[in-house]
MOPAC internal coordinates of N, CA, C and O (Angstrom, degrees):
PM7 1SCF
backbone

  N    0.0000 0     0.00 0     0.00 0    0    0    0
  C    1.4549 1     0.00 0     0.00 0    1    0    0
  C    1.5302 1   109.35 1     0.00 0    2    1    0
  O    1.2310 1   120.64 1   -50.17 1    3    2    1
  N    1.3195 1   116.39 1   129.83 1    3    2    1
  C    1.4551 1   122.00 1  -178.66 1    5    3    2
  C    1.5233 1   110.01 1   -81.10 1    6    5    3
  O    1.2310 1   121.39 1   -37.45 1    7    6    5
  N    1.3525 1   114.94 1   142.55 1    7    6    5
  C    1.4621 1   119.33 1   176.16 1    9    7    6
  C    1.5254 1   109.42 1   -63.20 1   10    9    7
  O    1.2310 1   120.79 1   -36.52 1   11   10    9
  N    1.3061 1   116.10 1   143.48 1   11   10    9
  C    1.4607 1   121.17 1   179.14 1   13   11   10
  C    1.5272 1   112.09 1   -87.90 1   14   13   11
  O    1.2310 1   120.43 1   157.20 1   15   14   13
  N    1.3393 1   116.78 1   -22.80 1   15   14   13
  C    1.4629 1   121.34 1  -179.59 1   17   15   14
  C    1.5224 1   108.87 1  -133.91 1   18   17   15
  O    1.2310 1   121.15 1   -35.73 1   19   18   17
  N    1.3158 1   115.41 1   144.27 1   19   18   17
  C    1.4554 1   122.28 1  -179.24 1   21   19   18
  C    1.5201 1   109.75 1  -121.10 1   22   21   19
  O    1.2310 1   120.82 1   -23.66 1   23   22   21
  N    1.3259 1   116.04 1   156.34 1   23   22   21
  C    1.4596 1   120.71 1   170.17 1   25   23   22
  C    1.5283 1   107.85 1   -81.42 1   26   25   23
  O    1.2310 1   120.25 1    -8.08 1   27   26   25
  N    1.3150 1   117.13 1   171.92 1   27   26   25
  C    1.4609 1   121.12 1   178.72 1   29   27   26
  C    1.5314 1   110.05 1   -60.46 1   30   29   27
  O    1.2310 1   120.15 1   137.05 1   31   30   29
  N    1.3216 1   117.33 1   -42.95 1   31   30   29
  C    1.4642 1   120.65 1   179.13 1   33   31   30
  C    1.5171 1   112.45 1   -62.95 1   34   33   31
  O    1.2310 1   120.82 1   138.43 1   35   34   33
  N    1.3279 1   116.03 1   -41.57 1   35   34   33
  C    1.4651 1   120.14 1   178.27 1   37   35   34
  C    1.5275 1   110.91 1   -66.73 1   38   37   35
  O    1.2310 1   120.45 1   141.05 1   39   38   37
  N    1.3269 1   116.75 1   -38.95 1   39   38   37
  C    1.4661 1   120.54 1   177.94 1   41   39   38
  C    1.5287 1   110.29 1   -64.21 1   42   41   39
  O    1.2310 1   120.18 1   137.86 1   43   42   41
  N    1.3305 1   117.27 1   -42.14 1   43   42   41
  C    1.4638 1   121.13 1   178.00 1   45   43   42
  C    1.5273 1   110.35 1   -62.00 1   46   45   43
  O    1.2310 1   120.20 1   138.23 1   47   46   45
  N    1.3203 1   117.22 1   -41.77 1   47   46   45
  C    1.4687 1   121.16 1   177.96 1   49   47   46
  C    1.5237 1   110.99 1   -64.52 1   50   49   47
  O    1.2310 1   120.29 1   139.70 1   51   50   49
  N    1.3122 1   117.05 1   -40.30 1   51   50   49
  C    1.4667 1   121.21 1   179.25 1   53   51   50
  C    1.5254 1   110.54 1   -64.48 1   54   53   51
  O    1.2310 1   120.30 1   137.04 1   55   54   53
  N    1.3185 1   117.04 1   -42.96 1   55   54   53
  C    1.4668 1   120.95 1   178.57 1   57   55   54
  C    1.5208 1   110.17 1   -62.72 1   58   57   55
  O    1.2310 1   120.35 1   138.46 1   59   58   57
  N    1.3292 1   116.93 1   -41.54 1   59   58   57
  C    1.4642 1   120.11 1   177.38 1   61   59   58
  C    1.5264 1   110.64 1   -62.53 1   62   61   59
  O    1.2310 1   120.27 1   138.29 1   63   62   61
  N    1.3276 1   117.09 1   -41.71 1   63   62   61
  C    1.4660 1   120.86 1  -179.13 1   65   63   62
  C    1.5281 1   111.94 1   -65.45 1   66   65   63
  O    1.2310 1   120.19 1   145.13 1   67   66   65
  N    1.3212 1   117.24 1   -34.87 1   67   66   65
  C    1.4684 1   119.77 1  -176.70 1   69   67   66
  C    1.5224 1   113.67 1   -88.93 1   70   69   67
  O    1.2310 1   119.95 1   153.84 1   71   70   69
  N    1.3428 1   117.70 1   -26.16 1   71   70   69
  C    1.4695 1   119.99 1  -177.20 1   73   71   70
  C    1.5207 1   113.22 1  -107.94 1   74   73   71
  O    1.2310 1   120.52 1   160.17 1   75   74   73
  N    1.3309 1   116.62 1   -19.83 1   75   74   73
  C    1.4586 1   119.92 1  -175.46 1   77   75   74
  C    1.5175 1   113.06 1    80.08 1   78   77   75
  O    1.2310 1   120.24 1  -175.56 1   79   78   77
  N    1.3133 1   117.15 1     4.44 1   79   78   77
  C    1.4674 1   122.71 1  -179.26 1   81   79   78
  C    1.5230 1   109.88 1  -110.88 1   82   81   79
  O    1.2310 1   120.64 1   -43.74 1   83   82   81
  N    1.3245 1   116.38 1   136.26 1   83   82   81
  C    1.4572 1   121.09 1   178.61 1   85   83   82
  C    1.5215 1   110.13 1   -81.21 1   86   85   83
  O    1.2310 1   121.28 1   -51.70 1   87   86   85
  N    1.3175 1   115.16 1   128.30 1   87   86   85
  C    1.4645 1   121.71 1   174.73 1   89   87   86
  C    1.5251 1   106.33 1  -125.85 1   90   89   87
  O    1.2310 1   119.80 1   -72.14 1   91   90   89
  N    1.3388 1   117.99 1   107.86 1   91   90   89
  C    1.4638 1   119.38 1   179.56 1   93   91   90
  C    1.5344 1   111.06 1   -61.32 1   94   93   91
  O    1.2310 1   119.99 1   -36.60 1   95   94   93
  N    1.3210 1   117.62 1   143.40 1   95   94   93
  C    1.4644 1   120.61 1  -179.57 1   97   95   94
  C    1.5260 1   113.65 1   -54.57 1   98   97   95
  O    1.2310 1   120.19 1   145.78 1   99   98   97
  N    1.3390 1   117.24 1   -34.22 1   99   98   97
  C    1.4692 1   118.75 1  -178.19 1  101   99   98
  C    1.5256 1   111.86 1   -64.62 1  102  101   99
  O    1.2310 1   120.04 1   155.36 1  103  102  101
  N    1.3281 1   117.52 1   -24.64 1  103  102  101
  C    1.4657 1   120.62 1   176.75 1  105  103  102
  C    1.5257 1   109.63 1   -66.51 1  106  105  103
  O    1.2310 1   120.41 1   136.35 1  107  106  105
  N    1.3290 1   116.81 1   -43.65 1  107  106  105
  C    1.4658 1   120.32 1   177.07 1  109  107  106
  C    1.5241 1   110.49 1   -64.34 1  110  109  107
  O    1.2310 1   120.51 1   136.05 1  111  110  109
  N    1.3267 1   116.63 1   -43.95 1  111  110  109
  C    1.4701 1   120.30 1   179.61 1  113  111  110
  C    1.5243 1   110.93 1   -58.95 1  114  113  111
  O    1.2310 1   120.50 1   138.56 1  115  114  113
  N    1.3302 1   116.66 1   -41.44 1  115  114  113
  C    1.4605 1   120.77 1   179.99 1  117  115  114
  C    1.5319 1   111.04 1   -64.26 1  118  117  115
  O    1.2310 1   120.25 1   141.20 1  119  118  117
  N    1.3386 1   117.12 1   -38.80 1  119  118  117
  C    1.4649 1   120.04 1   178.47 1  121  119  118
  C    1.5255 1   111.38 1   -64.76 1  122  121  119
  O    1.2310 1   120.10 1   144.29 1  123  122  121
  N    1.3298 1   117.42 1   -35.71 1  123  122  121
  C    1.4679 1   119.82 1   174.93 1  125  123  122
  C    1.5246 1   109.85 1   -68.50 1  126  125  123
  O    1.2310 1   120.15 1   136.77 1  127  126  125
  N    1.3319 1   117.32 1   -43.23 1  127  126  125
  C    1.4632 1   121.41 1  -179.16 1  129  127  126
  C    1.5307 1   110.98 1   -60.26 1  130  129  127
  O    1.2310 1   120.62 1   139.93 1  131  130  129
  N    1.3395 1   116.42 1   -40.07 1  131  130  129
  C    1.4660 1   121.07 1  -179.70 1  133  131  130
  C    1.5292 1   112.55 1   -82.95 1  134  133  131
  O    1.2310 1   120.39 1  -176.27 1  135  134  133
  N    1.3364 1   116.85 1     3.73 1  135  134  133
  C    1.4632 1   124.18 1   178.79 1  137  135  134
  C    1.5262 1   112.61 1    62.91 1  138  137  135
  O    1.2310 1   120.54 1  -152.60 1  139  138  137
  N    1.3405 1   116.57 1    27.40 1  139  138  137
  C    1.4572 1   120.50 1   173.94 1  141  139  138
  C    1.5257 1   110.40 1   -86.98 1  142  141  139
  O    1.2310 1   120.94 1   166.17 1  143  142  141
  N    1.3226 1   115.81 1   -13.83 1  143  142  141
  C    1.4622 1   123.38 1   167.92 1  145  143  142
  C    1.5238 1   106.40 1  -120.62 1  146  145  143
  O    1.2310 1   120.41 1   -31.25 1  147  146  145
  N    1.3185 1   116.82 1   148.75 1  147  146  145
  C    1.4636 1   121.80 1  -172.29 1  149  147  146
  C    1.5279 1   111.88 1   -77.53 1  150  149  147
  O    1.2310 1   121.06 1   -73.50 1  151  150  149
  N    1.3227 1   115.58 1   106.50 1  151  150  149
  C    1.4676 1   121.15 1  -179.90 1  153  151  150
  C    1.5253 1   111.93 1   -69.82 1  154  153  151
  O    1.2310 1   120.15 1   161.20 1  155  154  153
  N    1.3387 1   117.31 1   -18.80 1  155  154  153
  C    1.4745 1   119.68 1   178.75 1  157  155  154
  C    1.5224 1   111.19 1   -74.63 1  158  157  155
  O    1.2310 1   120.43 1   148.34 1  159  158  157
  N    1.3276 1   116.79 1   -31.66 1  159  158  157
  C    1.4668 1   121.44 1   177.26 1  161  159  158
  C    1.5256 1   110.05 1   -75.57 1  162  161  159
  O    1.2310 1   120.94 1   149.03 1  163  162  161
  N    1.3305 1   115.81 1   -30.97 1  163  162  161
  C    1.4671 1   122.34 1  -175.11 1  165  163  162
  C    1.5294 1   109.54 1  -122.68 1  166  165  163
  O    1.2310 1   120.04 1  -103.40 1  167  166  165
  N    1.3151 1   117.53 1    76.60 1  167  166  165
  C    1.4661 1   120.29 1  -175.33 1  169  167  166
  C    1.5241 1   112.53 1   -74.03 1  170  169  167
  O    1.2310 1   121.61 1   -19.81 1  171  170  169
  N    1.3126 1   114.53 1   160.19 1  171  170  169
  C    1.4612 1   120.65 1   171.08 1  173  171  170
  C    1.5222 1   106.57 1   -88.10 1  174  173  171
  O    1.2310 1   120.98 1   -55.24 1  175  174  173
  N    1.3220 1   115.74 1   124.76 1  175  174  173
  C    1.4624 1   122.57 1   178.38 1  177  175  174
  C    1.5219 1   106.50 1  -122.36 1  178  177  175
  O    1.2310 1   120.88 1   -62.04 1  179  178  177
  N    1.3201 1   115.91 1   117.96 1  179  178  177
  C    1.4637 1   118.76 1  -173.05 1  181  179  178
  C    1.5159 1   108.15 1    68.97 1  182  181  179
  O    1.2310 1   120.80 1    63.10 1  183  182  181
  N    1.3294 1   116.07 1  -116.90 1  183  182  181
  C    1.4658 1   120.51 1   178.70 1  185  183  182
  C    1.5203 1   111.92 1  -114.13 1  186  185  183
  O    1.2310 1   120.19 1  -170.71 1  187  186  185
  N    1.3268 1   117.25 1     9.29 1  187  186  185
  C    1.4653 1   119.96 1  -176.05 1  189  187  186
  C    1.5286 1   110.98 1  -124.12 1  190  189  187
  O    1.2310 1   121.48 1   -38.93 1  191  190  189
  N    1.3235 1   114.77 1   141.07 1  191  190  189
  C    1.4620 1   119.85 1   172.41 1  193  191  190
  C    1.5225 1   106.59 1   -84.77 1  194  193  191
  O    1.2310 1   120.39 1   -49.89 1  195  194  193
  N    1.3257 1   116.86 1   130.11 1  195  194  193
  C    1.4537 1   121.79 1  -179.27 1  197  195  194
  C    1.5254 1   109.67 1  -102.16 1  198  197  195
  O    1.2310 1   121.08 1   -59.54 1  199  198  197
  N    1.3224 1   115.53 1   120.46 1  199  198  197
  C    1.4576 1   122.37 1  -175.82 1  201  199  198
  C    1.5233 1   108.75 1  -110.22 1  202  201  199
  O    1.2310 1   119.96 1   -63.09 1  203  202  201
  N    1.3251 1   117.69 1   116.91 1  203  202  201
  C    1.4648 1   119.36 1   176.78 1  205  203  202
  C    1.5331 1   110.24 1   -62.35 1  206  205  203
  O    1.2310 1   120.75 1   -39.54 1  207  206  205
  N    1.3137 1   116.17 1   140.46 1  207  206  205
  C    1.4626 1   120.85 1  -179.31 1  209  207  206
  C    1.5279 1   110.47 1   -56.85 1  210  209  207
  O    1.2310 1   120.02 1   143.40 1  211  210  209
  N    1.3189 1   117.56 1   -36.60 1  211  210  209
  C    1.4647 1   119.46 1  -178.05 1  213  211  210
  C    1.5340 1   113.35 1   -74.36 1  214  213  211
  O    1.2310 1   119.72 1   178.18 1  215  214  213
  N    1.3421 1   118.14 1    -1.82 1  215  214  213
  C    1.4669 1   121.78 1   175.23 1  217  215  214
  C    1.5342 1   111.28 1   -92.14 1  218  217  215
  O    1.2310 1   119.89 1   170.02 1  219  218  217
  N    1.3283 1   117.81 1    -9.98 1  219  218  217
  C    1.4631 1   120.99 1  -178.14 1  221  219  218
  C    1.5315 1   113.40 1   -58.41 1  222  221  219
  O    1.2310 1   118.45 1   139.59 1  223  222  221
  N    1.3365 1   120.56 1   -40.41 1  223  222  221
  C    1.4718 1   118.80 1   176.86 1  225  223  222
  C    1.5322 1   113.00 1   -60.68 1  226  225  223
  O    1.2310 1   120.07 1   144.18 1  227  226  225
  N    1.3257 1   117.47 1   -35.82 1  227  226  225
  C    1.4690 1   121.06 1   177.09 1  229  227  226
  C    1.5300 1   110.32 1   -65.73 1  230  229  227
  O    1.2310 1   120.51 1   139.50 1  231  230  229
  N    1.3239 1   116.63 1   -40.50 1  231  230  229
  C    1.4658 1   120.55 1   177.91 1  233  231  230
  C    1.5201 1   109.53 1   -63.21 1  234  233  231
  O    1.2310 1   120.39 1   133.07 1  235  234  233
  N    1.3293 1   116.85 1   -46.93 1  235  234  233
  C    1.4619 1   120.14 1   179.75 1  237  235  234
  C    1.5273 1   111.03 1   -60.71 1  238  237  235
  O    1.2310 1   120.02 1   137.27 1  239  238  237
  N    1.3213 1   117.57 1   -42.73 1  239  238  237
  C    1.4675 1   120.71 1   178.71 1  241  239  238
  C    1.5284 1   111.03 1   -61.84 1  242  241  239
  O    1.2310 1   120.28 1   138.28 1  243  242  241
  N    1.3255 1   117.08 1   -41.72 1  243  242  241
  C    1.4663 1   121.04 1   178.37 1  245  243  242
  C    1.5217 1   110.45 1   -64.04 1  246  245  243
  O    1.2310 1   120.16 1   138.22 1  247  246  245
  N    1.3199 1   117.31 1   -41.78 1  247  246  245
  C    1.4668 1   120.85 1   178.21 1  249  247  246
  C    1.5270 1   110.60 1   -61.83 1  250  249  247
  O    1.2310 1   120.10 1   142.32 1  251  250  249
  N    1.3134 1   117.41 1   -37.68 1  251  250  249
  C    1.4721 1   120.63 1   177.99 1  253  251  250
  C    1.5357 1   110.60 1   -71.21 1  254  253  251
  O    1.2310 1   119.99 1   137.95 1  255  254  253
  N    1.3322 1   117.63 1   -42.05 1  255  254  253
  C    1.4683 1   121.03 1   178.17 1  257  255  254
  C    1.5232 1   111.27 1   -60.94 1  258  257  255
  O    1.2310 1   120.67 1   141.74 1  259  258  257
  N    1.3273 1   116.32 1   -38.26 1  259  258  257
  C    1.4679 1   121.57 1  -179.28 1  261  259  258
  C    1.5255 1   111.62 1   -83.51 1  262  261  259
  O    1.2310 1   120.34 1  -179.56 1  263  262  261
  N    1.3358 1   116.95 1     0.44 1  263  262  261
  C    1.4722 1   124.39 1   179.44 1  265  263  262
  C    1.5196 1   112.87 1    63.40 1  266  265  263
  O    1.2310 1   121.08 1  -152.07 1  267  266  265
  N    1.3268 1   115.53 1    27.93 1  267  266  265
  C    1.4609 1   120.73 1   172.84 1  269  267  266
  C    1.5266 1   108.16 1   -80.89 1  270  269  267
  O    1.2310 1   120.92 1   144.69 1  271  270  269
  N    1.3270 1   115.84 1   -35.31 1  271  270  269
  C    1.4617 1   122.92 1   171.11 1  273  271  270
  C    1.5207 1   107.65 1  -108.38 1  274  273  271
  O    1.2310 1   120.04 1   -31.38 1  275  274  273
  N    1.3318 1   117.54 1   148.62 1  275  274  273
  C    1.4661 1   118.90 1   176.40 1  277  275  274
  C    1.5286 1   110.51 1   -68.09 1  278  277  275
  O    1.2310 1   120.40 1   -19.52 1  279  278  277
  N    1.3289 1   116.85 1   160.48 1  279  278  277
  C    1.4680 1   119.16 1   178.17 1  281  279  278
  C    1.5241 1   110.51 1   -57.72 1  282  281  279
  O    1.2310 1   121.20 1   -31.37 1  283  282  281
  N    1.3163 1   115.31 1   148.63 1  283  282  281
  C    1.4672 1   119.93 1   177.32 1  285  283  282
  C    1.5206 1   108.32 1   -66.60 1  286  285  283
  O    1.2310 1   121.07 1   -40.38 1  287  286  285
  N    1.3215 1   115.56 1   139.62 1  287  286  285
  C    1.4589 1   119.26 1   178.82 1  289  287  286
  C    1.5187 1   108.97 1   -72.79 1  290  289  287
  O    1.2310 1   121.67 1   -46.01 1  291  290  289
  N    1.3068 1   114.40 1   133.99 1  291  290  289
  C    1.4592 1   119.39 1   177.15 1  293  291  290
  C    1.5235 1   107.67 1   -84.91 1  294  293  291
  O    1.2310 1   120.10 1   -41.14 1  295  294  293
  N    1.3157 1   117.42 1   138.86 1  295  294  293
  C    1.4627 1   118.46 1   177.10 1  297  295  294
  C    1.5211 1   109.93 1   -63.23 1  298  297  295
  O    1.2310 1   121.23 1   -38.48 1  299  298  297
  N    1.3163 1   115.25 1   141.52 1  299  298  297
  C    1.4606 1   119.29 1  -179.76 1  301  299  298
  C    1.5201 1   109.62 1   -69.65 1  302  301  299
  O    1.2310 1   121.55 1   -36.23 1  303  302  301
  N    1.3216 1   114.65 1   143.77 1  303  302  301
  C    1.4608 1   119.68 1   178.25 1  305  303  302
  C    1.5245 1   109.04 1   -70.32 1  306  305  303
  O    1.2310 1   120.93 1   -36.82 1  307  306  305
  N    1.3007 1   115.83 1   143.18 1  307  306  305
  C    1.4608 1   120.35 1   178.63 1  309  307  306
  C    1.5255 1   108.92 1   -70.05 1  310  309  307
  O    1.2310 1   120.62 1   -42.08 1  311  310  309
  N    1.3296 1   116.42 1   137.92 1  311  310  309
  C    1.4740 1   118.33 1   178.34 1  313  311  310
  C    1.5301 1   110.12 1   -67.89 1  314  313  311
  O    1.2310 1   121.08 1   -32.96 1  315  314  313
  N    1.3082 1   115.54 1   147.04 1  315  314  313
  C    1.4747 1   120.40 1  -179.62 1  317  315  314
  C    1.4910 1   110.96 1   -84.32 1  318  317  315
  O    1.2310 1   120.10 1   180.00 1  319  318  317

């Protein structure tokens, strides 16, 4: 069974595993602090921010918009 919520460190590791790009956890924390990621969706509980797994695509999109991650590669068009 997959976890439904991740910590910032786990989310950073997941992004690295799926994109091949390293994103330090403090970068994600800073985006939450600056309200560029929705802190209401990912609240701090105890001492950890809990990030729903289904919010990871939004985080990745924000990282690409902010040019922290390179643009997603577009699939090549099939030759005619």
